[in-house]
N, C-alpha and C positions, 0 to 999 in steps of 0.2 A: 448357640454359649451362653449361659447364663452369667450376670456380673452380680458382683457384690454390690448392691447398690448404697449398702452404708459406709464404705471406704472412700468415694468419690463425689466431688458435687454434681450437679447438674448442670453442668455446661458443656456447649458445642461450639469448634473452633472450626469456621469457617477458611478453605486455604486455598488461595489462587496463586499458580507458578506463573508468571509472565513473561514474556519474550523480552520486555524490558520495561524501566521504570516509568516511563509516561502511558504505558497501556493500562487497563482495569480489567477486572474479571467478571464481566457482567452476569453470568451463572451465579455467583456469592449473594447478590444482593435480592434475586429470584429467590433463590433457597433461604436468606433469611426471613424473609415476606410469609414464605409458606411455613416456616419452622415457629413463627412467631403467632401465627394464626391460629395453628393445630395444636403445639405444645408450649403453651405461653410461661409454664414454668420453669422451662430451660431460658438460662441467658448466652447468650450467640456474641461470639467476635469475629470480626474479620480482619484476615491478616493476608494481605499480598504479599509477595516474594517475586523474584525474577532469576533466570536462568543462570545469571551471571552472580550471583550472593554465594558468599563462603557458605558452604554448604555445609559444615559444622556446625557453626553460629545461628543457621538456618533451623537445623534440626533443634538446635538448643530452643528457640524461637517456637516452633514447633509444641514439643515437649514440656514448655512452664505454664504452670496453670493447673496441672491435673484436671486435665477436661474428659468428659465423661465420653465426649465422639470427636474426632476430627473428621468431618467433611474435605475431599479435595477434588479436584476439578484434575483429569488427565485428558491431556489433547497429545498431537503428533509432537509439539516442541518442547514437552516436558516429561512425557510417560515415563523417561528411562530415570529421570529424578523421582516420580512419583514411585516407581519399584524401589528405589534405594531408600526411602522414607517409610515406606509401607514396612520393610524389612528391618531396619533401623527401629523403628517405633513400637514394633512387637517387643525389642529388647525396652526401652526404655520408658515404656510404658503399658506394661501387658495388662492392666486392665481398662484400655483404652480401647476402643472399636472403631476402627477407620472405617469410613464410607466412600468407596471411591465412583465418582460419577464421571460424565465427559465422553466424549469420541473413542478414548481407547481405554474406556474400563472393561468392557469386554474381553481385550487383548490381554490385560495385567489378571484376567479373571484365571485364563489361561496358565498363566507365567507363574502367577505366586501360589506356593508352598505353606504360607504361613496361614495362619485360623483366626486374624485379628482383624480382618476385612469381611465387609461385605459391599455388595458393587450394586448399582441403581443405574439401568439401563433406561434412557429416554429423559422428559420434559419433568423436573418435578412438578409441575402442575398438572400432571396427568398422573400421578402416584396416588394409590390407595389410600384410605383411611387404616386399613391395616397397617402398613409402614407405619404410620405415626404411633397407631396403638403400641406395635411390636420397640419402634424408640423409646416410648415412655417405659415400658416395661422391661427394660435393658434385653430382651430377646430376638434380635433383628436376626432374620435370616439371612443367607449368604447372597441371594439372588432377589433383586426386584426390577421388574420390568412396566415400561410403562409408555403406550402409545399418545401422544398428545391428540394425533388426528382421528381416533377413536374415542376419543372423549366427549361426553354429550353435550357438556356446559363448556365449549372450547374458551378458551379466553386466559389473557395472562395481565397481573396486575402491574401499575406503575413500581419500577424495582426500586426506587431512590427514598432515603428521608432527605430533608433539609439539610441534617449536619453531615450528609456522609461529604458534602460538596469542599467542607472545610476541612474534612478528614480524609477518610477515605479514597477521595477524588480529587484532592488537590494538587495540582499541577500534571493532573494526566487529562489523556484523553475520555470524553465522555461515548459511553454507548447506548444506544437506543435503537428499539424493535418494535417498528409499526407493524409490520404484518411476520409472521412464523412461516417457514416454509418453502419450500421452489416448485414454479410452474414448469418447471426442466427435471428431465431424469438422467442427465447426465453421468453416463455409467462409470469414470474414474470418482464421483463426488457420493458424501457419505449423504448427501441430501436426496439421494435417491431412492436410499431405502425405505425412507416415511413417504408416502404419498398425501399431497394435499397442502391447499394455503389457507389461512387463515387471517383475517386483516382486521387488526382492531377498528372498530368505528372511528371515522372521521373525526367528530367532536372529541372525543377522549384523548386522542392523537394531540391536537391542537392544544388542549388544558395540559397534558404532560409535558409537552415541548414549551407553554409559555414556563412550567414551572423551574424546569431545567434553564429556560435562558434567562430568569429571574438572578443565577449565580453568575450569568456572563463566561461561558466556559471560552477556551480559544478555539477547541475542537469538538465538534460533536461528529460522530461516525454511526449514521445508521448500519446495521448490518443485515437489513432487510435482502433477502437472497437476489430478489430482483423487483428493486424498487418502485421501476417502471410498467410493473406486470399491469397494473389500472391508469393508464396516463391522467383520466380526469384526477382522481383523487393525487396523484403525484403532482399534479399543478396547483393543486389544491392547499397542500403542505407547501410547496415553493414558494407560492404566493405568501404566505405566512412567516415564513421564515425570511423572504426577502421585505416583509413589511416589520417583523419585530426580533429578528435576528440579530440585530446590534455588529460588531464585528467578529462574531462566532463563525468560523471556517465549517460549513458542512459536506461530508462524505458520502457518496452515493453509488453502490452496487446497481448498473445498470445493463438491458440488454439491447443491443444494437439493434436489434428489431420492433424495439417497440415503443420507438417515438413516434410523433405525431408532428405535424407542419404547425400545430398551435403550440408546440412545446417547444419546438425551434424559435417559434414567433418570443415566446418569453424570455428564454434563454438570454436572446440578444440584448434585453434590457438590463442582465442580471453585472453587478459591477465586478472587477478583477478580484479573485483571491477571496471568492465568498462560496463558490460550488468547487468541489473537485469530484471527478467520475471516474470508475474503477469499469472497464468494459472487458470480458472476458470472449477474447475472439478462437484461442486456441489453437485454431488453423484457417487456412483458406484451401485445405483440400477438400473436396466433395467426401471423396471416398471416408476420409477419415472422420469428417462431421456425421455422415450418417454411421458409420459403425460405434460411435460413442454416444447417439441417440441424442444430437443436437444440429437437430437441422437447420440451417439458417444460411439464407441466400447471401454470399460473399459482395456481392455487388451492393447489397442493400446494407451491410455492414462497412462498406469502403465511402458510400455515401455518407451514413450517420456521422463517423467519425471526421471524413473531409470537413462536413459541415459544423459541427462543434469546433475542430481546430481552427475553422474560419474566424470564428467568435474571436480566440485570441483572449478570452476571459477566463476558458473553465480549464483547470489543470486534467489532463485525459492522461490516465493509464491502465494501457491495454496491454492484455495477457495474450503469450502465446505458452503452448506446453510442448515439449521435447519428448519424444518416445512413444507419440499416442498410435493408434495402431493404424495401418495403410499409411504412415507416414514414412519416408524415406530422407537420405540425406539431400535430395533434389527438391522433393516436395514441403521439406522445412526450409530451403532456400528462398523458395519461390514465396513461399509465407512468411517469413521475414522481408520480403521485398515488397509483396502487397501493402504489408501492415506499415512498413518506414513513408511509405509515399502516402500513406492516409493520413501524415502528420499528426499524430499523437505527440505529447510532449515524454512520455516515461513508454519503454517499452521493458518488459518483462518477461524474460523466457525462462522458465521454471522446468526442469524434472521432471517428468511425470512420476506419480506415487504410485503404487499398489495399495491401494487402503485395505485392511481386511474389512470383510462384510458387502464391499463394492459388488454391482455385475460385475465389472472389468478385471476384479479379481480372482472371480469364478470363472470369468474365460481367458486364464493367466496361461494355462496347457494350450488352447487352442491357438493362441497369439503366440507361443513360444516366448514368452515373457522370463527373462529371470530378472529379479529383484532383491534388494537387500532385505534381509529379515529381523532388519531393526527400524526403528522411527527413524527419516520420515518415510521407509519403505521403497525408496529411489529403485527405479527400473534402472538395468544394468545392461538388458539386452532386449530386444524383439525378434520377430522372426523378418523385418523391414530394416533394422541396425543391428551391427553388431558392436561388440562394446567401444570398439577401435572409433568406430565413427559415433556412439556417445559421448565418448569423452573429446572426441575434437569438436563438436557441436557444442557441448559444455562451456570449452574455452572462449569458441567465438561468442558465445552468450556473453559470459563475462567482460570478452572484450567490449561488446555494446554496453552492457550495463556501466564499464567505467568511463567509458568518453561519451556516450548519448545524454543518459537519464542524470541531466544535470542541466542547469541553465548554461554553463558555458561555451558552448558551442553552436550555439542557435541559428546563428547567419549561415556558418557553414552548412549546417543540415538543410538551410530553405533553398540555398544554392545550388546544392546534389541534389533536390528535388525538383528543381528548376529545370535543369541540366540534364535530367534524365540520367543521373549516376548509375553505373551499375553497383547499387549499394552492395549487395551479398560480396561481391568481387574486391570491393574499396575495403570491406572491414576486415576478409580474408586476409589480406597483404600486412592491414594494419596488426591483426591477433600475429601473425610472422614475426613482422618489428618487434611486437613487445615479447613474444616468446624468448627469443635471440638474447635482448637486452634484460631477461628476469626483472620485466615489468610488473609482475603480479607477486611482486615481493617486496613492493613498496608502497607508499602510500599515494594514491592516486591524485595528485595536486593539480590543478590548473595548468600550472609551470611546466610539469612534466611533461602533462598531457602535450600542450600545446608541441615541447618539445618533438615529442614521438609523431606527431601529426604533422612538423614542417619538416621533419627529415622524410618524411613519408613523398609526400608531395612537392618538394622541391625540383625537382625534374620534371613537372608536368608542364605542359603549354600552357594552362592558366595557373601556373604555379604563384606568379606574382598578384593576381587577384585574391586567391585562397589565403595567400599571406596575409595580404591587407584587411579581408575580413576576419582570421584570426584576432587581431589588432584591436578592430573595432569589439568584437566579442570579447577581448580581454579589458578592455578601457570601460565598457557595458557593464560589468562585473565590479564596477567598484573600486577597481586597482587605479595608482595615481604614476609608476613608474613600469616600462617593459623591463621584464626579462630580457636576458641577453638573445634569447633565440626569435625575441620579436622584435626587436630594434629597428628601426627601418635603417636599411643600406644604401649604397651607393643608387642616386637618382630619386632619394627621398629626401624631403624637409624632415629635417631633425625637431623633433614636438619645441624645443625650447627657442630655435631660430622661428619657428612659427608665430610663436608665442610673440615673442621681441617685437618682430613685424607688425604685428595686429594693435599691438601697444603704441607703436607709431604713427601705423596709418586709420586705425578708427577714431570715428569722431569721437566728442567730450561726453556725448548721449548718442546713445541707440534705443531707438524707441521698441519696447519690450525684451529689450536684453539687459542694459544698465542705464545708471542714469548718471547726474556727473558725481553725485554723493556716493552711488556704488560700484563707480570704474574699478576703481582698485582691488575693491572686493572680488569683485568678478574676476579681473584677472590674478588672484591670488588664489583662488577657488578652484580653478577651471582647468582643465587638461584640453589642449588645443591638440590636433591632428590634422595636417593635410593629406587628403588621400586624392587618388586618380579620378579623371572622370570615367573609367568604367567601374571602380569599386563603388562610386556615387551613384552610377545605374542601378547597379546590383542589391543595392537597400533603398531602392525607392525617391533619390534624388534625381530632379529633372537633368536629362543629358544635356539640355544648354549650357549646365553649370561646367565650367574647366576647373580642374582642381578646388573643390568644395573643402571647406575646413569645417570638421566636427569640435563639438564645445560639449566636452563632457563636466556637468554642473554637480558639487558638491550634493545636490538634493537627488532624490529616488522617486522613479516613476509611481504612480496609482496604477500599476498593472502586475501582470501576471506575476512578472519574474524580479520585480523591485529593480529594474535597472538604473544604473544614474542616469539623468534626464539629460538628453541629447540637444544641440542646438546645432543648426545648419547657415554657417556664414559664407 
């Protein structure tokens, strides 16, 4: 398609449609750098939208300024919007050509009937010079393909300018890539399509990170598919971040079987809230792991996650996938139980997506998969799970998501791990209760979830202990008054009575707690709860202490969950 160059400005709009405002689109910054390098006469503009923005207003922003080209990144979460924009922009800007890149570009190419677009498959750093000549000549072809790992001079530049941090990246997560590619070849993942891993030189990584940290971002998310595939390299980067990272939080995707004892030793010195790890477990069923080409020993995974969890300083997010090959309802229940007892903070159980162009997509007939034909291509049936089973386990996963993936009930989950609770059966019963009461139609507040837990646990032999743990969990979350469902009942001292008694009996000064001068403030700002000897033992208080009193201060812990500081009297 030939365009009349006299009717338009030489400008390019680079567009990302993010899942939420705090996210940013790293691809746009790589793209801007390459365009600046090869097409310096073009003016580039970065525009970041979200999937929740008003559609028409976003369309107006896209079409403003009469750009020569609009480059747009298509991913699972935004490809339907990209398709709509492409069709409408053909009407709004008939002389503008869209260039669609990203994981969903090939899929959109098959669906779009318009002629106002080109697609770019692969990394922008690997595209040939012909692409830039065509771009400057306003004669782009329909399709360009680039394979980063077949490129002779592998490498990718630092994506950001200093000015980005006050503009495009202000109040957003900063994404950084120290390596590209994945050493695994999981059949459900797009990373399996291109083979290879490239690591930036370590000295370059440290220099680029230093440039980022100059701007004191709140969160830096490493998007390396396996950050710890080279353990010594990972350790060097961690040491740098520990020394120079300030108050920034760093997020990494980790392989559970690539940790070394040296890494564990290092991580024990990391302060709380500094690192977050996302660990893809997917399943603990051996046949499933082999079928998706992810051979890993579940015992090694268990040992790794349990060690990390025991440190109590690193937020652990682990993943399971519902609907994988050879995964039945029974094996999925076992996978969930196995992962629960590893002790992670967050268990995400996502529905399998049959992504186009992946090996699993090509095996869909063999495995009798039926799946949605629109993004995100969620599985509906498999040879091992019918739709009813998947529907049931989906709601089970949502129940776990609501109740467990927060800081509200940590003592309860720890208690269940110590007492070897049948955790799958527990959540099955909780799910039934939630469905009967239309729980999923309401906001999942800590108070509402506490009500459901108490209703379910009231008749258990350990119901009193569990209720005490829920009270402690409530007060640790910086609340100062109990909701009706948690008010201590008969046989328990009321918090106000406990406070009055302590005011009368404690000395004028108590070393390490208050002085004569600060005594009144201590009682004014502190919430008191007397608990049973048994409950005290469950939270680590010496069993010789009869009915200890917990004091919840207004200050917060410098710990993973920022709970209220707690003293024991």
